[in-house]
N, C-alpha and C positions, 0 to 999 in steps of 0.2 A: 864518363864522365864529363858534362858539358860545363865549360867557364865561360862561356859566349858573352859578351861586352854587350851593354843596354843599346844597338843598334843594327840593322840590316838583318840579312836572312844567314842566319849561320847553317852550313852544309851537314858539316860533320855529324851534328847528332839527328838530324834526317838520316842521311846514310846509315848511323848505325840501327838507325830505328826499322830501316827497308832491311838491313840484312840480320834483321832478328835479336838484338843486342836490346838490354835491359837499360834505357838510361838515365843518367842522373843529373840534376843541375841546373843552368840556368837557362833560360831560354834564348835571351837577348835581346829581348822585347819584337823583334821583327820572326824569330821563330815560333813565339806563342800561339801563332796559327796551326803550327805542327806537332806541338805538345800539347796531345790531347787534354781535354779536361779532365778525361778519366785516369791521365797520369799520375799514380805513386806519388811519383818525385820529384816534383819541381819544387826549386829553390828559386824564392824570393833573389833578386841581384845583390850582391854584398852581404847576404844571411850569413856569414860565415860557419856559426856553428849550428843552424838548422842544415846548412852545406855536410856536412859532418854527421848530425844525427838521420839526415836522408841516405847518406852512404850505408850507415849501420843499417839502416830500415830496409834496405834494399838489399844488403847482402844476408840477411834473417830472412827475405822472402826468397829470396835465392834458394837459400838451403831447405825452406819447407818442399820446392820441388816440383810438384803436378800442376800449380799456379803457374808457372812461369811461362810457361809454353804458352797456354791460351793467352794472355796478360801479353807476352813479346809480338807473337801473330797479330792480336787486334789491331796493337800498334803499326805493324808491319804494313797489316793491309791497308790500315788507313792511310797511310803517308805514300806508300806504292799507288794507291787507285787516286789520290788528288794531286800526287805531282805526276806527272809522266807525261809523255811527247805527246799523244791524244789532247790531254786536258790543255798543256802547252797555247798547242797548235788554237782550240777551242775560243780560249782567252786571247788571244790574237786575234783570231776572227772577231770578235767580240769587240776588242778595241779599235779594228779598223774601221767599222761601221760607224764609229762614231766621228770619224773624221772625213 
């Protein structure tokens, strides 16, 4: 469950996604870039009743079974291929060329 406050880049949800966990909750604005648009369980910040509904929906989704593995693998692959040492190095090299 992600309770990220709307600022910055919250690492715990990203780490959970990379680990193959099903993540439900707030992206905290900064985390919006790694909460894929395909995520079924994003919740607008402060929407407490929606949060509860999404947790219930995630439990139902989990109990369905076969779709969970493909869904979590998709998000794990997205986050791990976007946020890694090689991509960070490319970003730093790109930024360094600006100066």
